[in-house]
C-alpha positions in Angstrom: 126.2 99.6 81.2 125.0 100.2 84.8 122.8 103.1 85.6 124.3 106.3 87.0 123.9 106.2 90.8 122.3 109.6 90.7 119.2 108.0 89.2 118.9 105.4 92.0 116.0 107.3 93.6 113.9 106.8 90.5 114.1 103.1 91.1 113.2 103.0 94.8 109.8 101.3 95.6 106.9 103.4 96.8 103.9 102.1 98.9 100.5 102.7 97.4 98.3 101.5 100.3 98.7 97.8 100.5 100.5 97.6 97.2 104.1 98.5 96.3 105.2 100.0 93.0 108.7 98.7 92.2 109.9 102.1 91.0 108.7 105.6 90.3 107.5 105.1 86.8 103.7 105.1 86.3 101.9 104.9 83.0 98.9 107.0 83.6 95.6 105.9 82.0 95.5 106.8 78.3 93.4 105.6 75.3 94.9 103.6 72.5 91.9 102.5 70.4 92.0 98.9 71.7 89.1 99.1 74.2 87.9 95.9 75.7 87.0 94.3 72.3 90.6 94.0 71.2 92.2 92.3 74.3 95.2 91.1 72.4 96.2 94.6 71.3 95.5 96.0 74.8 97.5 93.2 76.4 100.5 93.5 74.1 100.7 97.3 74.1 100.4 97.6 77.9 102.6 94.5 78.6 105.5 95.9 76.6 105.6 98.9 78.9 105.7 96.6 81.9 108.5 94.7 80.2 110.3 98.0 79.6 110.2 98.9 83.3 107.1 100.9 84.0 106.2 100.0 87.6 102.5 100.6 87.1 100.5 100.3 83.9 96.9 101.5 83.7 94.0 100.9 81.3 92.4 103.6 79.4 89.1 105.1 80.6 87.0 102.1 81.5 83.3 102.5 81.4 81.5 101.2 84.5 78.0 100.8 83.1 76.0 100.8 79.8 74.8 104.3 80.8 78.4 105.4 80.1 78.6 104.1 76.6 81.1 106.3 74.8 80.5 105.1 71.3 81.7 106.2 68.7 84.9 106.3 70.6 86.5 103.0 71.4 87.3 102.7 75.1 87.5 99.9 77.7 84.4 98.6 79.6 84.0 96.7 82.7 80.3 96.0 82.6 80.2 92.2 83.0 82.2 89.0 83.2 83.0 89.1 79.5 84.8 92.4 79.9 86.6 91.1 83.0 87.9 88.1 81.0 89.1 90.4 78.2 90.8 92.8 80.6 92.5 89.9 82.5 94.7 89.2 79.5 96.3 92.7 80.1 96.5 92.2 83.9 98.3 88.8 83.6 100.8 90.1 81.1 101.6 93.2 83.2 101.9 91.1 86.3 104.3 88.7 84.5 106.8 91.5 84.3 106.5 92.5 88.0 104.4 95.6 87.5 101.1 96.8 89.0 98.0 96.9 86.9 95.5 99.7 87.3 91.9 100.2 86.1 90.5 103.6 85.6 86.7 103.8 86.3 84.9 106.1 84.0 81.4 107.6 83.9 81.0 110.3 81.3 77.7 112.0 82.1 76.9 114.4 79.3 80.1 113.4 77.5 78.9 109.8 76.9 76.4 109.7 74.0 75.1 106.1 74.5 74.9 105.6 70.8 75.2 101.8 71.1 73.5 101.1 74.4 70.8 103.8 73.7 70.9 104.8 77.4 70.9 108.2 79.0 73.5 108.9 81.6 72.9 110.7 84.9 74.7 113.7 86.3 74.3 116.5 88.8 72.2 118.7 86.5 70.6 118.3 83.1 73.3 119.9 80.9 74.2 119.5 77.2 77.8 118.5 76.5 80.1 121.3 75.5 82.2 118.7 73.7 81.2 117.4 70.3 81.4 113.6 70.9 79.8 113.1 67.5 81.7 115.1 64.8 80.0 118.3 63.7 77.1 117.8 66.3 78.0 120.0 69.3 75.6 119.6 72.2 74.5 116.2 70.8 74.8 114.5 74.2 73.0 115.3 77.4 72.3 113.7 80.7 69.4 113.3 83.1 69.6 115.2 86.4 69.8 112.5 89.0 67.5 112.6 92.0 68.7 111.3 95.3 67.8 107.7 94.7 69.4 107.7 91.3 72.5 109.4 92.7 72.9 106.6 95.2 72.5 104.0 92.5 75.2 105.7 90.5 77.5 105.5 93.4 76.7 101.8 93.7 77.6 101.4 90.0 81.1 102.7 90.9 81.3 100.2 93.8 80.2 97.3 91.6 82.7 98.2 89.0 85.5 98.5 91.5 84.7 95.0 92.8 84.8 93.6 89.3 88.2 95.3 88.8 89.5 93.8 92.0 88.2 90.3 91.0 89.8 90.7 87.6 93.2 91.1 89.4 93.8 94.8 89.1 96.0 96.1 91.9 94.9 99.8 91.6 91.5 101.2 91.0 91.4 104.8 89.8 88.2 106.8 90.1 88.4 109.0 87.1 87.5 112.6 88.1 89.5 114.7 85.7 88.5 116.3 82.4 84.9 116.9 83.6 84.1 113.2 83.9 82.3 111.4 86.7 82.7 112.9 90.1 84.4 116.1 88.8 81.1 117.1 87.3 79.6 117.2 90.8 82.5 119.2 92.2 82.7 121.6 89.3 80.1 124.5 89.5 80.2 124.7 85.7 78.2 121.4 85.6 76.6 121.3 89.1 73.7 123.7 89.3 71.9 121.9 92.1 70.5 123.6 95.2 70.1 120.6 97.4 72.7 118.9 99.7 74.7 117.9 96.7 75.1 121.4 95.2 75.9 124.9 96.0 78.7 125.1 98.7 82.0 123.4 98.3 81.2 120.8 100.9 78.0 119.9 99.1 79.6 119.8 95.7 82.4 117.5 97.1 79.9 115.2 98.8 79.2 112.9 95.8 82.9 112.2 95.2 83.8 111.7 98.9 80.9 109.3 99.4 81.8 107.3 96.3 85.4 106.9 97.5 84.2 106.0 101.0 81.9 103.3 99.6 84.6 101.8 97.4 87.0 101.7 100.2 84.5 100.0 102.5 83.7 97.4 99.8 87.2 96.7 98.6 89.2 97.3 101.8 92.9 96.9 101.4 92.6 94.5 98.4 93.3 97.4 96.1 95.2 100.6 96.1 92.6 103.3 95.7 93.5 106.2 93.4 91.6 109.2 92.1 92.5 111.2 89.0 91.8 114.8 89.8 92.0 118.0 87.8 93.1 120.4 90.5 92.5 123.4 88.2 90.1 123.4 85.2 91.6 126.6 83.9 88.2 128.3 83.8 88.8 130.7 86.6 85.9 131.2 89.0 83.5 129.4 86.7 85.3 126.1 87.4 87.7 124.5 89.9 90.7 126.6 90.9 93.6 125.1 92.8 93.7 127.9 95.3 90.0 127.5 96.1 88.3 124.1 95.6 91.3 122.2 94.3 93.5 122.1 97.4 90.5 121.9 99.7 89.3 118.8 97.9 92.8 117.2 98.1 92.8 117.7 101.8 89.2 116.5 102.3 89.5 113.3 100.2 93.0 112.2 101.2 91.9 109.9 104.1 90.2 107.6 101.7 92.9 107.4 99.1 96.3 105.7 98.6 97.6 107.8 95.7 96.7 111.1 94.0 96.9 111.2 90.2 96.7 114.9 89.4 96.5 117.0 86.2 95.5 120.4 85.0 92.8 121.4 82.6 89.4 120.2 81.4 88.0 118.2 78.5 87.7 121.3 76.3 90.6 123.3 77.8 93.8 121.2 78.1 96.1 124.2 78.6 99.6 123.1 78.1 98.8 119.4 78.8 99.1 118.5 75.2 101.6 121.1 74.0 104.3 120.2 71.5 108.0 120.2 72.6 108.8 123.1 70.2 106.7 125.5 72.4 106.3 123.9 75.8 108.9 122.7 78.3 108.9 119.5 80.3 107.1 119.8 83.6 104.7 122.5 82.5 102.2 121.6 85.3 104.7 122.0 88.1 103.6 125.5 89.1 100.3 124.0 90.0 101.3 120.6 91.3 104.0 121.9 93.6 101.3 123.1 96.0 99.5 119.8 96.4 102.0 118.3 98.9 100.8 121.0 101.3 97.4 119.3 101.4 98.1 115.6 101.6 100.6 113.1 103.0 99.7 110.5 100.3 102.0 109.9 97.3 101.4 112.2 94.2 101.9 111.3 90.6 102.0 114.0 88.0 102.6 114.3 84.3 104.5 116.8 82.1 105.9 115.0 79.1 108.8 113.6 81.0 111.4 111.8 78.9 114.5 113.5 80.2 116.0 111.6 83.3 117.6 114.8 84.6 114.2 116.5 84.7 112.7 113.5 86.4 115.4 113.6 89.0 114.8 117.3 89.6 111.0 116.9 90.1 111.5 114.0 92.5 114.3 115.5 94.6 112.4 118.8 94.9 109.4 117.0 96.3 107.0 118.3 93.7 105.8 114.7 92.9 106.6 111.3 94.3 106.1 109.3 91.1 106.7 110.2 87.4 103.5 109.8 85.4 103.5 109.6 81.6 101.1 108.8 78.8 102.8 110.1 75.6 106.4 109.5 76.7 105.4 105.9 77.5 104.0 105.5 74.0 107.1 107.0 72.3 109.4 104.8 74.4 107.9 101.8 76.2 111.3 100.9 77.5 112.2 104.4 78.8 112.7 103.2 82.5 114.7 100.2 81.4 117.0 102.4 79.3 117.7 104.7 82.3 118.4 101.6 84.5 120.8 100.2 82.0 122.6 103.5 81.4 121.4 103.8 77.8 120.2 107.4 78.0 121.1 108.1 74.4 118.8 105.4 73.2 115.6 107.0 74.7 113.0 107.9 72.1 111.9 111.4 73.0 108.3 112.3 72.9 108.0 115.4 70.8 104.4 116.2 71.9 103.1 116.1 68.3 99.8 114.7 69.6 99.3 112.4 66.6 98.4 109.7 69.1 95.4 111.5 70.7 94.5 113.3 67.4 94.1 110.0 65.6 92.1 108.5 68.5 89.8 111.5 68.6 88.7 110.6 65.0 86.5 108.0 66.6 88.7 105.7 68.6 90.7 104.2 65.7 94.0 102.5 66.7 96.5 105.2 67.5 99.9 105.7 66.1 103.1 107.4 67.2 105.6 109.5 65.3 108.5 108.3 67.3 107.5 104.6 67.8 106.1 103.0 64.7 105.5 99.7 66.6 102.8 101.4 68.9 99.5 99.7 68.4 101.0 96.9 66.2 102.7 94.9 69.0 100.0 92.2 68.8 98.6 92.2 65.3 102.0 92.3 63.5 104.2 91.0 66.3 106.3 94.2 66.4 108.5 95.0 69.3 110.2 98.4 69.8 113.5 96.8 70.9 113.7 93.2 70.0 114.3 92.0 66.4 115.9 89.0 64.8 119.0 89.6 62.6 118.2 89.9 58.9 120.3 87.7 56.7 120.7 90.2 53.8 123.9 92.3 53.7 122.7 94.8 51.1 123.3 98.4 51.7 120.1 100.4 52.5 119.3 103.9 51.4 117.1 105.9 53.8 115.2 108.7 52.2 114.2 111.4 54.7 115.8 112.6 57.9 112.7 113.3 60.0 111.8 111.3 63.1 111.0 108.1 61.1 114.1 108.3 59.0 116.3 109.0 62.0 114.8 106.0 63.9 115.3 103.8 60.8 119.0 104.9 60.6 119.4 104.3 64.4 118.2 100.8 64.1 120.3 100.1 61.0 123.5 101.3 62.7 123.1 98.7 65.4 125.6 95.8 65.2 122.9 93.8 63.4 120.0 94.5 61.2 116.8 93.6 62.8 113.6 91.7 61.9 110.8 90.8 64.3 110.2 87.2 65.5 107.1 86.9 63.4 109.0 87.6 60.2 107.6 91.2 59.9 110.1 93.7 58.7 111.4 96.4 61.1 110.4 99.2 58.8 107.4 101.0 60.3 105.1 103.3 58.4 107.9 105.2 56.7 109.2 102.3 54.7 105.9 100.3 54.4 104.4 103.3 52.6 107.3 103.3 50.2 107.9 99.6 49.6 107.9 98.7 45.9 108.7 95.0 46.1 106.4 93.3 43.5 107.3 89.8 44.8 106.1 90.6 48.2 109.4 89.8 50.0 109.9 90.7 53.6 112.0 93.7 52.9 112.7 96.1 50.1 115.8 95.0 48.1 118.1 97.9 47.2 121.3 97.7 45.0 124.4 96.8 46.9 126.1 100.1 46.2 124.9 103.3 44.4 127.4 104.9 42.0 129.4 107.7 43.6 130.6 109.4 40.4 128.0 111.5 38.6 129.5 110.4 35.3 129.2 106.8 36.3 125.7 107.4 37.5 124.6 108.6 34.1 125.7 105.4 32.5 124.5 103.1 35.3 121.2 104.8 36.2 119.1 101.9 34.9 121.2 99.4 36.8 121.0 101.4 40.0 117.3 101.7 40.2 115.4 99.1 42.3 113.1 96.9 40.3 109.3 96.6 40.9 106.4 98.9 40.5 106.4 102.5 41.7 104.4 103.2 44.9 
């Protein structure tokens, strides 16, 4: 099927500086537990999204220096040539499908514990983290208040990391300033208690971020599209950044140095509705804040809001609230969401339900994440699973599905396709829900069930032994 012409605007290219995104679908940076040390997992997970039509695909938070060692969490790094080589696998795979690849530069300050590198990060003020990076140890991390020389060295670390990202082949470099990371700590009076030229007034608190963007632009020129991820309101009221005060003023001040704004709402410990479940929070929950940003910039704006519904995407684009649809969780639930819209397959979209099992699992310490709606997430490389492509199974046995939740429904949807699927690597298209229940003692590739269960209760009493599948109980 061809796409509905009403959705054509979602597939118009948008200029991001010297780069062009082929459509308006942008996978914002999100963690997946791959980091840089699992390049195959990272490559396959991000690459399937590019294959599925996401016009730009970003890394997770990418540490710029050993001072920003976020262990125990598993995140990406771009410290040296080894990291560049590992990240290049993702870049090349994303490029092979015609999408832009983006790298999010991350410096954690008091939120990076340095447990592996044993370093101490720098920030605007010496301040204990209000976020327990190590479980059950609140305030475990802290940072050193940077003097002017150290401050300039920190800015140079951003520049050096941006150059490494450019040389790796990334099209977009995103200076991560949301969630109280990096430059946001300097803008946010909650963290910045300085009284010199980098603290106090709004202009002074914005200085570090502005100077960093200016130096990256000068070093990289038009070789990259320069992006910054900004929390335009930290939801702390006057103790933090408010959109009507510092938020919009910073958007206006920094816009000359940027090619794209990646905006969100909330802080590291106050996400607001940014991770709300679908049962309680509507799509586009951030729009009441984001709709004001276009007043302060003429650069494209990407925003998030658990967008999986094409109609809602159309509304937010046509109303001018954002220029590009950003997504983390919906891109995990359905890596092929844009492609399904383009092909007119709207009923096939796997809808993100906002259950947050993805981020909840990662917060355990960076373990590979999972998804309630997409059981292939995180297993694209290790098991060869693909959310949409499977080889036909040769067995014609009937299959009994136990459970009608998200996994059972997805299993039924796949089984009702014209053919029963198996992955190219021989792995069964069963996901967690059937792997956890498989009872095949012989270790075959799929669970064998009887060809037909008895329909008559009287027959069932006499054939119960015959009807039960063989093998040990799980």
